[in-house]
N, CA, C and O atoms as CSV, one atom per row, in Angstrom:
chain,resi,resn,atom,element,x,y,z
A,1,UNK,N,N,0.821,-1.195,0.000
A,1,UNK,CA,C,0.000,0.000,0.000
A,1,UNK,C,C,0.865,1.259,0.000
A,1,UNK,O,O,0.549,2.240,-0.674
A,2,UNK,N,N,1.977,1.223,0.774
A,2,UNK,CA,C,2.866,2.383,0.818
A,2,UNK,C,C,3.456,2.681,-0.558
A,2,UNK,O,O,3.631,3.841,-0.932
A,3,UNK,N,N,3.758,1.633,-1.297
A,3,UNK,CA,C,4.334,1.816,-2.626
A,3,UNK,C,C,3.325,2.492,-3.551
A,3,UNK,O,O,3.686,3.382,-4.321
A,4,UNK,N,N,2.081,2.079,-3.480
A,4,UNK,CA,C,1.034,2.674,-4.321
A,4,UNK,C,C,0.856,4.149,-3.987
A,4,UNK,O,O,0.752,4.981,-4.888
A,5,UNK,N,N,0.821,4.478,-2.703
A,5,UNK,CA,C,0.671,5.874,-2.280
A,5,UNK,C,C,1.883,6.696,-2.717
A,5,UNK,O,O,1.735,7.822,-3.192
A,6,UNK,N,N,3.076,6.134,-2.555
A,6,UNK,CA,C,4.291,6.837,-2.961
A,6,UNK,C,C,4.301,7.089,-4.464
A,6,UNK,O,O,4.607,8.196,-4.906
A,7,UNK,N,N,3.970,6.069,-5.248
A,7,UNK,CA,C,3.934,6.234,-6.702
A,7,UNK,C,C,2.867,7.238,-7.122
A,7,UNK,O,O,3.104,8.049,-8.017
A,8,UNK,N,N,1.709,7.195,-6.497
A,8,UNK,CA,C,0.643,8.148,-6.820
A,8,UNK,C,C,1.065,9.577,-6.483
A,8,UNK,O,O,0.775,10.509,-7.233
A,9,UNK,N,N,1.746,9.741,-5.358
A,9,UNK,CA,C,2.229,11.072,-4.964
A,9,UNK,C,C,3.268,11.587,-5.952
A,9,UNK,O,O,3.212,12.747,-6.361
A,10,UNK,N,N,4.213,10.739,-6.337
A,10,UNK,CA,C,5.227,11.143,-7.309
A,10,UNK,C,C,4.607,11.498,-8.654
A,10,UNK,O,O,5.005,12.475,-9.288
A,11,UNK,N,N,3.645,10.714,-9.082
A,11,UNK,CA,C,2.962,10.990,-10.342
A,11,UNK,C,C,2.232,12.323,-10.280
A,11,UNK,O,O,2.288,13.106,-11.228
A,12,UNK,N,N,1.557,12.582,-9.187
A,12,UNK,CA,C,0.828,13.839,-9.019
A,12,UNK,C,C,1.779,15.029,-9.016
A,12,UNK,O,O,1.499,16.047,-9.650
A,13,UNK,N,N,2.897,14.911,-8.310
A,13,UNK,CA,C,3.854,16.018,-8.239
A,13,UNK,C,C,4.494,16.312,-9.589
A,13,UNK,O,O,4.675,17.476,-9.944
A,14,UNK,N,N,4.835,15.282,-10.338
A,14,UNK,CA,C,5.455,15.524,-11.643
A,14,UNK,C,C,4.434,16.008,-12.664
A,14,UNK,O,O,4.795,16.747,-13.581
A,15,UNK,N,N,3.195,15.621,-12.535
A,15,UNK,CA,C,2.160,16.061,-13.474
A,15,UNK,C,C,1.808,17.527,-13.287
A,15,UNK,O,O,1.314,18.159,-14.221
A,16,UNK,N,N,2.046,18.079,-12.116
A,16,UNK,CA,C,1.676,19.463,-11.824
A,16,UNK,C,C,2.805,20.453,-12.077
A,16,UNK,O,O,2.660,21.636,-11.771
A,17,UNK,N,N,3.910,20.003,-12.619
A,17,UNK,CA,C,5.041,20.895,-12.862
A,17,UNK,C,C,4.902,21.588,-14.209
A,17,UNK,O,O,4.264,21.078,-15.131
A,18,UNK,N,N,5.520,22.777,-14.301
A,18,UNK,CA,C,5.571,23.482,-15.573
A,18,UNK,C,C,6.372,22.655,-16.564
A,18,UNK,O,O,7.441,22.155,-16.214
A,19,UNK,N,N,5.885,22.495,-17.796
A,19,UNK,CA,C,6.708,21.815,-18.781
A,19,UNK,C,C,7.896,22.702,-19.140
A,19,UNK,O,O,7.809,23.929,-19.093
A,20,UNK,N,N,9.002,22.061,-19.497
A,20,UNK,CA,C,10.160,22.862,-19.882
A,20,UNK,C,C,9.857,23.580,-21.188
A,20,UNK,O,O,8.864,23.291,-21.854
A,21,UNK,N,N,10.714,24.509,-21.541
A,21,UNK,CA,C,10.482,25.320,-22.728
A,21,UNK,C,C,10.497,24.515,-24.011
A,21,UNK,O,O,11.056,23.420,-24.075
A,22,UNK,N,N,9.875,25.077,-25.023
A,22,UNK,CA,C,9.852,24.485,-26.345
A,22,UNK,C,C,10.645,25.403,-27.277
A,22,UNK,O,O,10.143,26.461,-27.657
A,23,UNK,N,N,11.866,25.026,-27.653
A,23,UNK,CA,C,12.704,25.901,-28.474
A,23,UNK,C,C,12.047,26.330,-29.787
A,23,UNK,O,O,12.365,27.396,-30.315
A,24,UNK,N,N,11.141,25.517,-30.315
A,24,UNK,CA,C,10.467,25.877,-31.562
A,24,UNK,C,C,9.527,27.070,-31.379
A,24,UNK,O,O,9.209,27.761,-32.347
A,25,UNK,N,N,9.082,27.313,-30.148
A,25,UNK,CA,C,8.177,28.424,-29.863
A,25,UNK,C,C,8.892,29.609,-29.221
A,25,UNK,O,O,8.247,30.561,-28.782
A,26,UNK,N,N,10.211,29.556,-29.166
A,26,UNK,CA,C,10.990,30.605,-28.497
A,26,UNK,C,C,10.858,31.941,-29.216
A,26,UNK,O,O,10.747,32.003,-30.441
A,27,UNK,N,N,10.872,33.004,-28.423
A,27,UNK,CA,C,10.870,34.355,-28.990
A,27,UNK,C,C,12.310,34.861,-29.042
A,27,UNK,O,O,13.232,34.197,-28.569
A,28,UNK,N,N,12.481,36.022,-29.613
A,28,UNK,CA,C,13.808,36.647,-29.641
A,28,UNK,C,C,14.188,37.076,-28.227
A,28,UNK,O,O,13.305,37.267,-27.391
A,29,UNK,N,N,15.471,37.232,-27.941
A,29,UNK,CA,C,15.864,37.748,-26.627
A,29,UNK,C,C,15.410,39.202,-26.469
A,29,UNK,O,O,15.231,39.920,-27.454
A,30,UNK,N,N,15.232,39.617,-25.230
A,30,UNK,CA,C,14.797,40.984,-24.941
A,30,UNK,C,C,15.828,41.992,-25.461
A,30,UNK,O,O,17.020,41.837,-25.197
A,31,UNK,N,N,15.390,43.017,-26.192
A,31,UNK,CA,C,16.318,44.008,-26.754
A,31,UNK,C,C,16.696,45.083,-25.727
A,31,UNK,O,O,16.183,46.200,-25.786
A,32,UNK,N,N,17.574,44.756,-24.804
A,32,UNK,CA,C,17.934,45.655,-23.707
A,32,UNK,C,C,18.465,46.997,-24.208
A,32,UNK,O,O,18.255,48.022,-23.558
A,33,UNK,N,N,19.141,47.006,-25.338
A,33,UNK,CA,C,19.681,48.261,-25.867
A,33,UNK,C,C,18.589,49.224,-26.336
A,33,UNK,O,O,18.874,50.398,-26.572
A,34,UNK,N,N,17.347,48.755,-26.476
A,34,UNK,CA,C,16.232,49.615,-26.892
A,34,UNK,C,C,15.368,50.065,-25.716
A,34,UNK,O,O,14.413,50.819,-25.905
A,35,UNK,N,N,15.690,49.613,-24.510
A,35,UNK,CA,C,14.892,49.948,-23.324
A,35,UNK,C,C,14.992,51.441,-23.010
A,35,UNK,O,O,16.071,52.028,-23.089
A,36,UNK,N,N,13.860,52.045,-22.654
A,36,UNK,CA,C,13.817,53.438,-22.198
A,36,UNK,C,C,13.045,53.486,-20.883
A,36,UNK,O,O,12.258,52.588,-20.584
A,37,UNK,N,N,13.274,54.530,-20.108
A,37,UNK,CA,C,12.641,54.595,-18.785
A,37,UNK,C,C,11.318,55.355,-18.779
A,37,UNK,O,O,10.595,55.312,-17.784
A,38,UNK,N,N,10.987,56.046,-19.864
A,38,UNK,CA,C,9.719,56.779,-19.874
A,38,UNK,C,C,8.592,55.904,-20.413
A,38,UNK,O,O,8.837,54.839,-20.980
A,39,UNK,N,N,7.358,56.363,-20.231
A,39,UNK,CA,C,6.203,55.587,-20.688
A,39,UNK,C,C,5.182,56.505,-21.349
A,39,UNK,O,O,5.237,57.727,-21.210
A,40,UNK,N,N,4.261,55.896,-22.061
A,40,UNK,CA,C,3.156,56.609,-22.704
A,40,UNK,C,C,1.862,56.187,-22.016
A,40,UNK,O,O,1.850,55.174,-21.316
A,41,UNK,N,N,0.772,56.933,-22.194
A,41,UNK,CA,C,-0.481,56.581,-21.516
A,41,UNK,C,C,-1.234,55.411,-22.162
A,41,UNK,O,O,-2.360,55.556,-22.637
A,42,UNK,N,N,-0.584,54.269,-22.162
A,42,UNK,CA,C,-1.237,53.010,-22.526
A,42,UNK,C,C,-1.215,52.161,-21.269
A,42,UNK,O,O,-0.147,51.826,-20.755
A,43,UNK,N,N,-2.405,51.811,-20.772
A,43,UNK,CA,C,-2.502,51.078,-19.519
A,43,UNK,C,C,-2.579,49.576,-19.778
A,43,UNK,O,O,-3.242,49.121,-20.711
A,44,UNK,N,N,-1.890,48.826,-18.936
A,44,UNK,CA,C,-1.927,47.367,-18.965
A,44,UNK,C,C,-2.513,46.932,-17.630
A,44,UNK,O,O,-1.907,47.130,-16.577
A,45,UNK,N,N,-3.704,46.334,-17.689
A,45,UNK,CA,C,-4.431,45.965,-16.477
A,45,UNK,C,C,-4.580,44.449,-16.455
A,45,UNK,O,O,-5.204,43.865,-17.341
A,46,UNK,N,N,-4.008,43.822,-15.444
A,46,UNK,CA,C,-4.080,42.365,-15.342
A,46,UNK,C,C,-5.412,41.931,-14.764
A,46,UNK,O,O,-5.928,42.531,-13.822
A,47,UNK,N,N,-5.957,40.872,-15.352
A,47,UNK,CA,C,-7.197,40.272,-14.876
A,47,UNK,C,C,-7.031,38.760,-14.963
A,47,UNK,O,O,-7.448,38.134,-15.938
A,48,UNK,N,N,-6.420,38.181,-13.939
A,48,UNK,CA,C,-6.180,36.736,-13.927
A,48,UNK,C,C,-5.195,36.336,-15.009
A,48,UNK,O,O,-4.051,36.792,-15.016
A,49,UNK,N,N,-5.639,35.481,-15.925
A,49,UNK,CA,C,-4.789,34.987,-17.002
A,49,UNK,C,C,-4.711,35.953,-18.182
A,49,UNK,O,O,-4.008,35.688,-19.157
A,50,UNK,N,N,-5.416,37.050,-18.098
A,50,UNK,CA,C,-5.506,38.000,-19.203
A,50,UNK,C,C,-4.987,39.368,-18.792
A,50,UNK,O,O,-4.883,39.676,-17.605
A,51,UNK,N,N,-4.663,40.185,-19.792
A,51,UNK,CA,C,-4.411,41.604,-19.577
A,51,UNK,C,C,-5.312,42.376,-20.525
A,51,UNK,O,O,-5.616,41.939,-21.635
A,52,UNK,N,N,-5.721,43.529,-20.049
A,52,UNK,CA,C,-6.457,44.467,-20.885
A,52,UNK,C,C,-5.486,45.598,-21.179
A,52,UNK,O,O,-4.928,46.196,-20.259
A,53,UNK,N,N,-5.282,45.892,-22.452
A,53,UNK,CA,C,-4.376,46.959,-22.869
A,53,UNK,C,C,-5.230,48.084,-23.429
A,53,UNK,O,O,-5.910,47.914,-24.440
A,54,UNK,N,N,-5.191,49.241,-22.762
A,54,UNK,CA,C,-6.019,50.385,-23.132
A,54,UNK,C,C,-5.121,51.453,-23.749
A,54,UNK,O,O,-4.281,52.038,-23.066
A,55,UNK,N,N,-5.304,51.700,-25.039
A,55,UNK,CA,C,-4.504,52.699,-25.744
A,55,UNK,C,C,-5.177,54.060,-25.616
A,55,UNK,O,O,-6.117,54.361,-26.352
A,56,UNK,N,N,-4.701,54.878,-24.689
A,56,UNK,CA,C,-5.252,56.214,-24.465
A,56,UNK,C,C,-4.517,57.272,-25.277
A,56,UNK,O,O,-4.683,58.468,-25.037
A,57,UNK,N,N,-3.715,56.842,-26.227
A,57,UNK,CA,C,-2.960,57.796,-27.042
A,57,UNK,C,C,-3.677,58.031,-28.369
A,57,UNK,O,O,-4.697,57.406,-28.660
A,58,UNK,N,N,-3.130,58.936,-29.161
A,58,UNK,CA,C,-3.647,59.200,-30.506
A,58,UNK,C,C,-2.851,58.419,-31.554
A,58,UNK,O,O,-2.994,58.659,-32.753
A,59,UNK,N,N,-2.019,57.489,-31.102
A,59,UNK,CA,C,-1.154,56.724,-32.000
A,59,UNK,C,C,-1.674,55.304,-32.201
A,59,UNK,O,O,-2.217,54.688,-31.284
A,60,UNK,N,N,-1.494,54.800,-33.423
A,60,UNK,CA,C,-1.817,53.415,-33.745
A,60,UNK,C,C,-0.541,52.577,-33.651
A,60,UNK,O,O,0.540,53.032,-34.023
A,61,UNK,N,N,-0.682,51.355,-33.153
A,61,UNK,CA,C,0.429,50.404,-33.084
A,61,UNK,C,C,-0.022,49.162,-33.840
A,61,UNK,O,O,-0.735,48.315,-33.300
A,62,UNK,N,N,0.407,49.064,-35.110
A,62,UNK,CA,C,-0.144,48.028,-35.985
A,62,UNK,C,C,0.666,46.741,-36.028
A,62,UNK,O,O,0.090,45.671,-36.227
A,63,UNK,N,N,1.956,46.805,-35.853
A,63,UNK,CA,C,2.799,45.602,-35.909
A,63,UNK,C,C,3.660,45.503,-34.665
A,63,UNK,O,O,4.871,45.305,-34.763
A,64,UNK,N,N,3.062,45.636,-33.522
A,64,UNK,CA,C,3.828,45.711,-32.275
A,64,UNK,C,C,3.998,44.340,-31.629
A,64,UNK,O,O,3.181,43.434,-31.796
A,65,UNK,N,N,5.081,44.232,-30.898
A,65,UNK,CA,C,5.338,43.076,-30.045
A,65,UNK,C,C,5.249,43.554,-28.607
A,65,UNK,O,O,5.848,44.568,-28.248
A,66,UNK,N,N,4.503,42.829,-27.781
A,66,UNK,CA,C,4.403,43.152,-26.360
A,66,UNK,C,C,5.512,42.427,-25.614
A,66,UNK,O,O,5.674,41.215,-25.753
A,67,UNK,N,N,6.281,43.178,-24.817
A,67,UNK,CA,C,7.301,42.606,-23.941
A,67,UNK,C,C,6.829,42.737,-22.507
A,67,UNK,O,O,6.401,43.814,-22.091
A,68,UNK,N,N,6.900,41.656,-21.745
A,68,UNK,CA,C,6.493,41.648,-20.340
A,68,UNK,C,C,7.679,41.207,-19.490
A,68,UNK,O,O,8.323,40.197,-19.774
A,69,UNK,N,N,7.952,41.979,-18.447
A,69,UNK,CA,C,9.021,41.673,-17.486
A,69,UNK,C,C,10.395,41.527,-18.137
A,69,UNK,O,O,11.255,40.810,-17.624
A,70,UNK,N,N,10.598,42.198,-19.252
A,70,UNK,CA,C,11.862,42.158,-19.988
A,70,UNK,C,C,12.298,40.727,-20.312
A,70,UNK,O,O,13.492,40.434,-20.378
A,71,UNK,N,N,11.331,39.851,-20.510
A,71,UNK,CA,C,11.647,38.455,-20.789
A,71,UNK,C,C,10.677,37.818,-21.778
A,71,UNK,O,O,11.112,37.195,-22.746
A,72,UNK,N,N,9.390,37.959,-21.559
A,72,UNK,CA,C,8.373,37.283,-22.363
A,72,UNK,C,C,7.825,38.221,-23.429
A,72,UNK,O,O,7.670,39.419,-23.191
A,73,UNK,N,N,7.532,37.671,-24.609
A,73,UNK,CA,C,6.998,38.515,-25.673
A,73,UNK,C,C,5.974,37.761,-26.506
A,73,UNK,O,O,5.906,36.532,-26.501
A,74,UNK,N,N,5.179,38.551,-27.223
A,74,UNK,CA,C,4.188,38.005,-28.134
A,74,UNK,C,C,3.704,39.092,-29.074
A,74,UNK,O,O,3.642,40.263,-28.701
A,75,UNK,N,N,3.359,38.702,-30.293
A,75,UNK,CA,C,2.844,39.648,-31.284
A,75,UNK,C,C,1.434,40.070,-30.901
A,75,UNK,O,O,0.636,39.262,-30.425
A,76,UNK,N,N,1.141,41.344,-31.115
A,76,UNK,CA,C,-0.192,41.877,-30.844
A,76,UNK,C,C,-0.961,42.065,-32.142
A,76,UNK,O,O,-0.374,42.295,-33.199
A,77,UNK,N,N,-2.275,41.966,-32.047
A,77,UNK,CA,C,-3.117,42.415,-33.142
A,77,UNK,C,C,-3.047,43.936,-33.135
A,77,UNK,O,O,-2.649,44.513,-32.122
A,78,UNK,N,N,-3.416,44.608,-34.216
A,78,UNK,CA,C,-3.307,46.075,-34.234
A,78,UNK,C,C,-3.998,46.723,-33.030
A,78,UNK,O,O,-5.139,46.404,-32.698
A,79,UNK,N,N,-3.275,47.635,-32.395
A,79,UNK,CA,C,-3.786,48.395,-31.255
A,79,UNK,C,C,-3.942,49.838,-31.729
A,79,UNK,O,O,-2.985,50.612,-31.744
A,80,UNK,N,N,-5.156,50.174,-32.110
A,80,UNK,CA,C,-5.421,51.497,-32.670
A,80,UNK,C,C,-5.676,52.514,-31.570
A,80,UNK,O,O,-5.980,52.153,-30.433
A,81,UNK,N,N,-5.550,53.784,-31.917
A,81,UNK,CA,C,-5.776,54.872,-30.963
A,81,UNK,C,C,-7.164,54.740,-30.349
A,81,UNK,O,O,-8.156,54.594,-31.063
A,82,UNK,N,N,-7.226,54.792,-29.025
A,82,UNK,CA,C,-8.500,54.707,-28.317
A,82,UNK,C,C,-9.041,53.301,-28.130
A,82,UNK,O,O,-10.072,53.123,-27.481
A,83,UNK,N,N,-8.374,52.303,-28.679
A,83,UNK,CA,C,-8.854,50.917,-28.587
A,83,UNK,C,C,-8.428,50.237,-27.290
A,83,UNK,O,O,-7.504,50.672,-26.604
A,84,UNK,N,N,-9.136,49.159,-26.985
A,84,UNK,CA,C,-8.793,48.283,-25.868
A,84,UNK,C,C,-8.615,46.876,-26.421
A,84,UNK,O,O,-9.425,46.400,-27.217
A,85,UNK,N,N,-7.564,46.230,-25.998
A,85,UNK,CA,C,-7.236,44.886,-26.463
A,85,UNK,C,C,-7.185,43.953,-25.266
A,85,UNK,O,O,-6.662,44.326,-24.216
A,86,UNK,N,N,-7.718,42.744,-25.405
A,86,UNK,CA,C,-7.644,41.730,-24.342
A,86,UNK,C,C,-6.725,40.621,-24.830
A,86,UNK,O,O,-6.893,40.102,-25.933
A,87,UNK,N,N,-5.746,40.262,-23.994
A,87,UNK,CA,C,-4.718,39.314,-24.403
A,87,UNK,C,C,-4.532,38.243,-23.338
A,87,UNK,O,O,-4.423,38.552,-22.152
A,88,UNK,N,N,-4.495,36.984,-23.763
A,88,UNK,CA,C,-4.215,35.878,-22.862
A,88,UNK,C,C,-2.712,35.823,-22.621
A,88,UNK,O,O,-1.935,35.724,-23.572
A,89,UNK,N,N,-2.296,35.884,-21.364
A,89,UNK,CA,C,-0.873,35.901,-21.024
A,89,UNK,C,C,-0.159,34.594,-21.362
A,89,UNK,O,O,1.066,34.576,-21.482
A,90,UNK,N,N,-0.904,33.505,-21.515
A,90,UNK,CA,C,-0.276,32.219,-21.829
A,90,UNK,C,C,0.381,32.210,-23.208
A,90,UNK,O,O,1.203,31.336,-23.482
A,91,UNK,N,N,0.038,33.163,-24.089
A,91,UNK,CA,C,0.656,33.171,-25.424
A,91,UNK,C,C,2.071,33.728,-25.406
A,91,UNK,O,O,2.805,33.582,-26.384
A,92,UNK,N,N,2.465,34.364,-24.310
A,92,UNK,CA,C,3.788,34.979,-24.229
A,92,UNK,C,C,4.861,33.917,-23.984
A,92,UNK,O,O,4.684,33.022,-23.158
A,93,UNK,N,N,5.964,34.027,-24.704
A,93,UNK,CA,C,7.087,33.084,-24.583
A,93,UNK,C,C,8.389,33.842,-24.396
A,93,UNK,O,O,8.506,35.005,-24.782
A,94,UNK,N,N,9.368,33.170,-23.799
A,94,UNK,CA,C,10.691,33.777,-23.658
A,94,UNK,C,C,11.641,33.183,-24.697
A,94,UNK,O,O,11.226,32.413,-25.563
A,95,UNK,N,N,12.916,33.547,-24.599
A,95,UNK,CA,C,13.890,33.111,-25.605
A,95,UNK,C,C,14.228,31.622,-25.513
A,95,UNK,O,O,14.932,31.094,-26.375
A,96,UNK,N,N,13.734,30.944,-24.480
A,96,UNK,CA,C,13.911,29.496,-24.347
A,96,UNK,C,C,12.642,28.734,-24.719
A,96,UNK,O,O,12.628,27.503,-24.704
A,97,UNK,N,N,11.575,29.463,-25.054
A,97,UNK,CA,C,10.307,28.845,-25.399
A,97,UNK,C,C,9.412,28.594,-24.203
A,97,UNK,O,O,8.356,27.977,-24.346
A,98,UNK,N,N,9.811,29.061,-23.015
A,98,UNK,CA,C,8.978,28.885,-21.827
A,98,UNK,C,C,7.833,29.889,-21.826
A,98,UNK,O,O,7.994,31.034,-22.247
A,99,UNK,N,N,6.668,29.438,-21.345
A,99,UNK,CA,C,5.490,30.296,-21.279
A,99,UNK,C,C,5.507,31.166,-20.036
A,99,UNK,O,O,6.077,30.802,-19.008
A,100,UNK,N,N,4.868,32.329,-20.153
A,100,UNK,CA,C,4.594,33.162,-18.993
A,100,UNK,C,C,3.612,32.395,-18.119
A,100,UNK,O,O,2.599,31.908,-18.622
A,101,UNK,N,N,3.882,32.275,-16.828
A,101,UNK,CA,C,2.971,31.563,-15.928
A,101,UNK,C,C,1.843,32.508,-15.537
A,101,UNK,O,O,1.973,33.292,-14.597
A,102,UNK,N,N,0.749,32.424,-16.261
A,102,UNK,CA,C,-0.378,33.334,-16.047
A,102,UNK,C,C,-1.290,32.887,-14.913
A,102,UNK,O,O,-2.194,33.625,-14.521
A,103,UNK,N,N,-1.067,31.698,-14.385
A,103,UNK,CA,C,-1.922,31.205,-13.303
A,103,UNK,C,C,-3.146,30.493,-13.854
A,103,UNK,O,O,-3.149,30.023,-14.992
A,104,UNK,N,N,-4.165,30.421,-13.048
A,104,UNK,CA,C,-5.390,29.741,-13.447
A,104,UNK,C,C,-5.841,28.774,-12.376
A,104,UNK,O,O,-5.112,28.503,-11.421
A,105,UNK,N,N,-7.012,28.271,-12.533
A,105,UNK,CA,C,-7.636,27.456,-11.492
A,105,UNK,C,C,-6.883,26.150,-11.232
A,105,UNK,O,O,-6.869,25.682,-10.093
A,106,UNK,N,N,-6.263,25.551,-12.234
A,106,UNK,CA,C,-5.603,24.255,-12.049
A,106,UNK,C,C,-4.111,24.376,-11.767
A,106,UNK,O,O,-3.433,23.359,-11.617
A,107,UNK,N,N,-3.590,25.585,-11.691
A,107,UNK,CA,C,-2.162,25.772,-11.443
A,107,UNK,C,C,-1.839,25.559,-9.969
A,107,UNK,O,O,-2.602,25.971,-9.095
A,108,UNK,N,N,-0.710,24.917,-9.699
A,108,UNK,CA,C,-0.299,24.681,-8.316
A,108,UNK,C,C,0.749,25.685,-7.849
A,108,UNK,O,O,0.979,25.818,-6.647
A,109,UNK,N,N,1.380,26.386,-8.771
A,109,UNK,CA,C,2.375,27.382,-8.386
A,109,UNK,C,C,1.811,28.788,-8.575
A,109,UNK,O,O,0.839,28.992,-9.303
A,110,UNK,N,N,2.434,29.740,-7.913
A,110,UNK,CA,C,1.963,31.123,-7.961
A,110,UNK,C,C,2.154,31.700,-9.363
A,110,UNK,O,O,3.171,31.438,-10.004
A,111,UNK,N,N,1.186,32.482,-9.845
A,111,UNK,CA,C,1.362,33.123,-11.147
A,111,UNK,C,C,2.502,34.145,-11.109
A,111,UNK,O,O,2.783,34.740,-10.069
A,112,UNK,N,N,3.135,34.333,-12.235
A,112,UNK,CA,C,4.198,35.328,-12.350
A,112,UNK,C,C,3.594,36.724,-12.292
A,112,UNK,O,O,2.589,37.003,-12.945
A,113,UNK,N,N,4.214,37.599,-11.507
A,113,UNK,CA,C,3.737,38.981,-11.444
A,113,UNK,C,C,4.054,39.693,-12.749
A,113,UNK,O,O,5.071,39.429,-13.390
A,114,UNK,N,N,3.171,40.592,-13.125
A,114,UNK,CA,C,3.398,41.436,-14.286
A,114,UNK,C,C,3.937,42.766,-13.761
A,114,UNK,O,O,3.191,43.548,-13.171
A,115,UNK,N,N,5.212,43.020,-13.972
A,115,UNK,CA,C,5.876,44.169,-13.370
A,115,UNK,C,C,6.105,45.287,-14.379
A,115,UNK,O,O,5.877,46.459,-14.079
A,116,UNK,N,N,6.552,44.922,-15.563
A,116,UNK,CA,C,6.872,45.925,-16.580
A,116,UNK,C,C,6.344,45.444,-17.924
A,116,UNK,O,O,6.405,44.255,-18.236
A,117,UNK,N,N,5.824,46.380,-18.719
A,117,UNK,CA,C,5.318,46.053,-20.051
A,117,UNK,C,C,5.783,47.122,-21.033
A,117,UNK,O,O,5.786,48.314,-20.727
A,118,UNK,N,N,6.175,46.666,-22.218
A,118,UNK,CA,C,6.676,47.570,-23.251
A,118,UNK,C,C,6.225,47.073,-24.618
A,118,UNK,O,O,5.962,45.886,-24.808
A,119,UNK,N,N,6.142,47.998,-25.565
A,119,UNK,CA,C,5.850,47.647,-26.950
A,119,UNK,C,C,7.100,47.848,-27.787
A,119,UNK,O,O,7.824,48.832,-27.629
A,120,UNK,N,N,7.339,46.904,-28.675
A,120,UNK,CA,C,8.413,47.050,-29.654
A,120,UNK,C,C,7.750,47.240,-31.005
A,120,UNK,O,O,7.010,46.374,-31.471
A,121,UNK,N,N,8.020,48.384,-31.634
A,121,UNK,CA,C,7.352,48.681,-32.903
A,121,UNK,C,C,8.263,48.460,-34.111
A,121,UNK,O,O,7.788,48.378,-35.244
A,122,UNK,N,N,9.562,48.365,-33.869
A,122,UNK,CA,C,10.526,48.061,-34.931
A,122,UNK,C,C,11.813,47.560,-34.275
A,122,UNK,O,O,12.020,47.734,-33.074
A,123,UNK,N,N,12.665,46.939,-35.077
A,123,UNK,CA,C,13.886,46.343,-34.530
A,123,UNK,C,C,14.918,47.368,-34.070
A,123,UNK,O,O,15.787,47.053,-33.257
A,124,UNK,N,N,14.825,48.599,-34.591
A,124,UNK,CA,C,15.846,49.600,-34.283
A,124,UNK,C,C,15.280,50.870,-33.648
A,124,UNK,O,O,15.970,51.887,-33.581
A,125,UNK,N,N,14.040,50.820,-33.186
A,125,UNK,CA,C,13.371,51.968,-32.565
A,125,UNK,C,C,13.254,51.693,-31.064
A,125,UNK,O,O,12.932,50.571,-30.673
A,126,UNK,N,N,13.510,52.695,-30.216
A,126,UNK,CA,C,13.371,52.468,-28.769
A,126,UNK,C,C,11.992,51.912,-28.401
A,126,UNK,O,O,10.987,52.242,-29.029
A,127,UNK,N,N,11.967,51.066,-27.376
A,127,UNK,CA,C,10.715,50.477,-26.910
A,127,UNK,C,C,9.794,51.559,-26.359
A,127,UNK,O,O,10.241,52.630,-25.950
A,128,UNK,N,N,8.501,51.256,-26.358
A,128,UNK,CA,C,7.488,52.169,-25.827
A,128,UNK,C,C,7.063,51.629,-24.469
A,128,UNK,O,O,6.464,50.557,-24.382
A,129,UNK,N,N,7.371,52.365,-23.416
A,129,UNK,CA,C,7.003,51.939,-22.071
A,129,UNK,C,C,5.510,52.095,-21.828
A,129,UNK,O,O,4.915,53.094,-22.233
A,130,UNK,N,N,4.903,51.116,-21.172
A,130,UNK,CA,C,3.476,51.134,-20.862
A,130,UNK,C,C,3.284,51.266,-19.357
A,130,UNK,O,O,4.215,51.038,-18.585
A,131,UNK,N,N,2.082,51.633,-18.946
A,131,UNK,CA,C,1.766,51.813,-17.530
A,131,UNK,C,C,1.064,50.552,-17.031
A,131,UNK,O,O,-0.057,50.259,-17.446
A,132,UNK,N,N,1.720,49.807,-16.144
A,132,UNK,CA,C,1.130,48.599,-15.565
A,132,UNK,C,C,0.339,49.009,-14.335
A,132,UNK,O,O,0.864,49.662,-13.433
A,133,UNK,N,N,-0.930,48.618,-14.310
A,133,UNK,CA,C,-1.816,48.999,-13.213
A,133,UNK,C,C,-2.193,47.765,-12.412
A,133,UNK,O,O,-2.886,46.877,-12.908
A,134,UNK,N,N,-1.732,47.716,-11.168
A,134,UNK,CA,C,-2.152,46.689,-10.211
A,134,UNK,C,C,-1.880,45.263,-10.626
A,134,UNK,O,O,-1.462,44.975,-11.747
A,135,UNK,N,N,-2.134,44.385,-9.682
A,135,UNK,CA,C,-2.038,42.943,-9.878
A,135,UNK,C,C,-3.355,42.341,-9.449
A,135,UNK,O,O,-3.643,42.281,-8.254
A,136,UNK,N,N,-4.156,41.896,-10.388
A,136,UNK,CA,C,-5.420,41.246,-10.061
A,136,UNK,C,C,-5.332,39.797,-10.485
A,136,UNK,O,O,-5.515,39.479,-11.660
A,137,UNK,N,N,-5.051,38.909,-9.533
A,137,UNK,CA,C,-4.867,37.490,-9.870
A,137,UNK,C,C,-6.155,36.750,-9.787
A,137,UNK,O,O,-6.192,35.545,-10.037
């Protein structure tokens, strides 16, 4: 009986772990040389596994990449002036192919905090800093 309980416990513990990264889904490394310390009035509001991105500017961002925590990134659909976009955080990947841990009802580990968010609009243009508002898990 002890063996069955031990095996069941080991199986449960290994099944609840984050899978390792998938190199085929890896994003580019964070472009640290493009980082700037200022931000524009685009709010990023976390809501569990999702973020709401509110573009309060008069600028359109049509081919932008969202960077989170200077590690995870994902392509955005066009974010037009005055628009709001809802994005699932699970689509974000790092340079090793690991997913952003967005949390959720079946997760056993704590979700990753969303600390900093930036938009990359071109490979050689400074990043656009966004305003991260609160942590709502």
